[in-house]
Biotite code that builds the C-alpha atoms (Angstrom):
import biotite.structure as struc

atoms = struc.array([
    struc.Atom([-0.080, -0.072, -0.187], chain_id="A", res_id=1, res_name="UNK", atom_name="CA", element="C"),
    struc.Atom([2.505, 2.731, 0.446], chain_id="A", res_id=2, res_name="UNK", atom_name="CA", element="C"),
    struc.Atom([3.568, 4.659, 3.097], chain_id="A", res_id=3, res_name="UNK", atom_name="CA", element="C"),
    struc.Atom([0.727, 6.838, 4.763], chain_id="A", res_id=4, res_name="UNK", atom_name="CA", element="C"),
    struc.Atom([0.055, 10.481, 4.933], chain_id="A", res_id=5, res_name="UNK", atom_name="CA", element="C"),
    struc.Atom([1.157, 10.080, 8.774], chain_id="A", res_id=6, res_name="UNK", atom_name="CA", element="C"),
    struc.Atom([4.131, 7.898, 7.971], chain_id="A", res_id=7, res_name="UNK", atom_name="CA", element="C"),
    struc.Atom([5.277, 11.254, 5.291], chain_id="A", res_id=8, res_name="UNK", atom_name="CA", element="C"),
    struc.Atom([4.445, 13.832, 8.821], chain_id="A", res_id=9, res_name="UNK", atom_name="CA", element="C"),
    struc.Atom([7.292, 12.341, 10.512], chain_id="A", res_id=10, res_name="UNK", atom_name="CA", element="C"),
    struc.Atom([9.695, 11.725, 7.583], chain_id="A", res_id=11, res_name="UNK", atom_name="CA", element="C"),
    struc.Atom([8.599, 15.911, 7.257], chain_id="A", res_id=12, res_name="UNK", atom_name="CA", element="C"),
    struc.Atom([9.587, 16.465, 10.935], chain_id="A", res_id=13, res_name="UNK", atom_name="CA", element="C"),
    struc.Atom([13.064, 14.565, 10.606], chain_id="A", res_id=14, res_name="UNK", atom_name="CA", element="C"),
    struc.Atom([14.491, 15.963, 7.383], chain_id="A", res_id=15, res_name="UNK", atom_name="CA", element="C"),
    struc.Atom([13.179, 19.435, 8.726], chain_id="A", res_id=16, res_name="UNK", atom_name="CA", element="C"),
    struc.Atom([14.622, 19.372, 12.544], chain_id="A", res_id=17, res_name="UNK", atom_name="CA", element="C"),
    struc.Atom([18.318, 18.105, 9.918], chain_id="A", res_id=18, res_name="UNK", atom_name="CA", element="C"),
    struc.Atom([18.490, 20.827, 7.622], chain_id="A", res_id=19, res_name="UNK", atom_name="CA", element="C"),
    struc.Atom([17.953, 22.998, 10.913], chain_id="A", res_id=20, res_name="UNK", atom_name="CA", element="C"),
    struc.Atom([20.501, 21.660, 13.025], chain_id="A", res_id=21, res_name="UNK", atom_name="CA", element="C"),
    struc.Atom([23.133, 21.307, 9.346], chain_id="A", res_id=22, res_name="UNK", atom_name="CA", element="C"),
    struc.Atom([22.580, 25.118, 9.243], chain_id="A", res_id=23, res_name="UNK", atom_name="CA", element="C"),
    struc.Atom([22.994, 25.771, 13.207], chain_id="A", res_id=24, res_name="UNK", atom_name="CA", element="C"),
    struc.Atom([26.187, 23.261, 12.845], chain_id="A", res_id=25, res_name="UNK", atom_name="CA", element="C"),
    struc.Atom([27.120, 25.229, 10.252], chain_id="A", res_id=26, res_name="UNK", atom_name="CA", element="C"),
    struc.Atom([27.233, 28.972, 11.127], chain_id="A", res_id=27, res_name="UNK", atom_name="CA", element="C"),
    struc.Atom([29.180, 28.612, 14.045], chain_id="A", res_id=28, res_name="UNK", atom_name="CA", element="C"),
    struc.Atom([31.876, 25.941, 12.851], chain_id="A", res_id=29, res_name="UNK", atom_name="CA", element="C"),
    struc.Atom([32.115, 29.423, 9.795], chain_id="A", res_id=30, res_name="UNK", atom_name="CA", element="C"),
    struc.Atom([32.006, 32.077, 12.664], chain_id="A", res_id=31, res_name="UNK", atom_name="CA", element="C"),
    struc.Atom([35.226, 32.280, 13.754], chain_id="A", res_id=32, res_name="UNK", atom_name="CA", element="C"),
    struc.Atom([36.928, 32.345, 10.791], chain_id="A", res_id=33, res_name="UNK", atom_name="CA", element="C"),
    struc.Atom([35.228, 35.853, 9.995], chain_id="A", res_id=34, res_name="UNK", atom_name="CA", element="C"),
    struc.Atom([35.438, 37.133, 13.417], chain_id="A", res_id=35, res_name="UNK", atom_name="CA", element="C"),
    struc.Atom([39.346, 36.251, 12.812], chain_id="A", res_id=36, res_name="UNK", atom_name="CA", element="C"),
    struc.Atom([39.143, 37.885, 9.994], chain_id="A", res_id=37, res_name="UNK", atom_name="CA", element="C"),
    struc.Atom([39.395, 41.322, 11.249], chain_id="A", res_id=38, res_name="UNK", atom_name="CA", element="C"),
    struc.Atom([43.145, 42.607, 12.343], chain_id="A", res_id=39, res_name="UNK", atom_name="CA", element="C"),
    struc.Atom([44.160, 44.595, 14.939], chain_id="A", res_id=40, res_name="UNK", atom_name="CA", element="C"),
    struc.Atom([44.376, 47.745, 11.893], chain_id="A", res_id=41, res_name="UNK", atom_name="CA", element="C"),
    struc.Atom([40.665, 47.119, 10.929], chain_id="A", res_id=42, res_name="UNK", atom_name="CA", element="C"),
    struc.Atom([39.595, 46.805, 15.397], chain_id="A", res_id=43, res_name="UNK", atom_name="CA", element="C"),
    struc.Atom([41.556, 49.888, 15.779], chain_id="A", res_id=44, res_name="UNK", atom_name="CA", element="C"),
    struc.Atom([40.262, 51.775, 12.949], chain_id="A", res_id=45, res_name="UNK", atom_name="CA", element="C"),
    struc.Atom([36.848, 51.082, 13.716], chain_id="A", res_id=46, res_name="UNK", atom_name="CA", element="C"),
    struc.Atom([37.060, 52.346, 17.403], chain_id="A", res_id=47, res_name="UNK", atom_name="CA", element="C"),
    struc.Atom([38.553, 55.654, 16.358], chain_id="A", res_id=48, res_name="UNK", atom_name="CA", element="C"),
    struc.Atom([35.953, 56.051, 13.853], chain_id="A", res_id=49, res_name="UNK", atom_name="CA", element="C"),
    struc.Atom([33.475, 55.654, 16.492], chain_id="A", res_id=50, res_name="UNK", atom_name="CA", element="C"),
    struc.Atom([34.529, 57.875, 19.029], chain_id="A", res_id=51, res_name="UNK", atom_name="CA", element="C"),
    struc.Atom([34.718, 60.571, 16.269], chain_id="A", res_id=52, res_name="UNK", atom_name="CA", element="C"),
    struc.Atom([31.031, 60.154, 15.092], chain_id="A", res_id=53, res_name="UNK", atom_name="CA", element="C"),
    struc.Atom([29.384, 59.940, 18.706], chain_id="A", res_id=54, res_name="UNK", atom_name="CA", element="C"),
    struc.Atom([30.934, 63.099, 19.206], chain_id="A", res_id=55, res_name="UNK", atom_name="CA", element="C"),
    struc.Atom([30.503, 64.906, 16.116], chain_id="A", res_id=56, res_name="UNK", atom_name="CA", element="C"),
    struc.Atom([26.735, 63.507, 16.439], chain_id="A", res_id=57, res_name="UNK", atom_name="CA", element="C"),
    struc.Atom([26.682, 64.144, 20.291], chain_id="A", res_id=58, res_name="UNK", atom_name="CA", element="C"),
    struc.Atom([27.821, 68.247, 19.021], chain_id="A", res_id=59, res_name="UNK", atom_name="CA", element="C"),
    struc.Atom([25.430, 68.175, 16.920], chain_id="A", res_id=60, res_name="UNK", atom_name="CA", element="C"),
    struc.Atom([22.097, 66.571, 18.925], chain_id="A", res_id=61, res_name="UNK", atom_name="CA", element="C"),
    struc.Atom([22.931, 69.188, 21.801], chain_id="A", res_id=62, res_name="UNK", atom_name="CA", element="C"),
    struc.Atom([21.323, 72.197, 19.031], chain_id="A", res_id=63, res_name="UNK", atom_name="CA", element="C"),
    struc.Atom([19.021, 70.218, 17.256], chain_id="A", res_id=64, res_name="UNK", atom_name="CA", element="C"),
    struc.Atom([16.209, 67.850, 18.282], chain_id="A", res_id=65, res_name="UNK", atom_name="CA", element="C"),
    struc.Atom([16.996, 64.057, 17.922], chain_id="A", res_id=66, res_name="UNK", atom_name="CA", element="C"),
    struc.Atom([15.196, 61.166, 18.366], chain_id="A", res_id=67, res_name="UNK", atom_name="CA", element="C"),
    struc.Atom([17.500, 58.186, 20.130], chain_id="A", res_id=68, res_name="UNK", atom_name="CA", element="C"),
    struc.Atom([17.558, 56.235, 16.907], chain_id="A", res_id=69, res_name="UNK", atom_name="CA", element="C"),
    struc.Atom([17.768, 59.063, 14.471], chain_id="A", res_id=70, res_name="UNK", atom_name="CA", element="C"),
    struc.Atom([21.608, 59.488, 16.420], chain_id="A", res_id=71, res_name="UNK", atom_name="CA", element="C"),
    struc.Atom([22.078, 55.654, 16.398], chain_id="A", res_id=72, res_name="UNK", atom_name="CA", element="C"),
    struc.Atom([21.374, 55.740, 12.617], chain_id="A", res_id=73, res_name="UNK", atom_name="CA", element="C"),
    struc.Atom([23.548, 59.252, 12.221], chain_id="A", res_id=74, res_name="UNK", atom_name="CA", element="C"),
    struc.Atom([26.602, 57.522, 14.462], chain_id="A", res_id=75, res_name="UNK", atom_name="CA", element="C"),
    struc.Atom([26.168, 54.417, 11.995], chain_id="A", res_id=76, res_name="UNK", atom_name="CA", element="C"),
    struc.Atom([25.607, 55.904, 8.830], chain_id="A", res_id=77, res_name="UNK", atom_name="CA", element="C"),
    struc.Atom([29.198, 58.411, 9.496], chain_id="A", res_id=78, res_name="UNK", atom_name="CA", element="C"),
    struc.Atom([31.073, 55.491, 10.782], chain_id="A", res_id=79, res_name="UNK", atom_name="CA", element="C"),
    struc.Atom([30.400, 53.199, 7.937], chain_id="A", res_id=80, res_name="UNK", atom_name="CA", element="C"),
    struc.Atom([31.248, 56.741, 5.350], chain_id="A", res_id=81, res_name="UNK", atom_name="CA", element="C"),
    struc.Atom([34.479, 57.238, 7.348], chain_id="A", res_id=82, res_name="UNK", atom_name="CA", element="C"),
    struc.Atom([35.366, 53.713, 7.142], chain_id="A", res_id=83, res_name="UNK", atom_name="CA", element="C"),
    struc.Atom([34.917, 53.912, 3.313], chain_id="A", res_id=84, res_name="UNK", atom_name="CA", element="C"),
    struc.Atom([36.887, 56.331, 3.753], chain_id="A", res_id=85, res_name="UNK", atom_name="CA", element="C"),
    struc.Atom([40.244, 55.023, 4.453], chain_id="A", res_id=86, res_name="UNK", atom_name="CA", element="C"),
])
């Protein structure tokens, strides 16, 4: 007769669980590789850009009323621009 509907459901659950575990294991296995790729020079440049951008946005916020979210976006875009220039 073949498989029943219940048998197919269990097979699908096993398949989905297996794929989820595979994605999780591969994701955690390759995460340290990308973190190790960042050199100390890049980290120092990122810290310097972050400090400068935060100070710039803080000075801007003293004279202009901005929300926290807007300031956060301004800092992120400033850091992206500063690192793109280098």
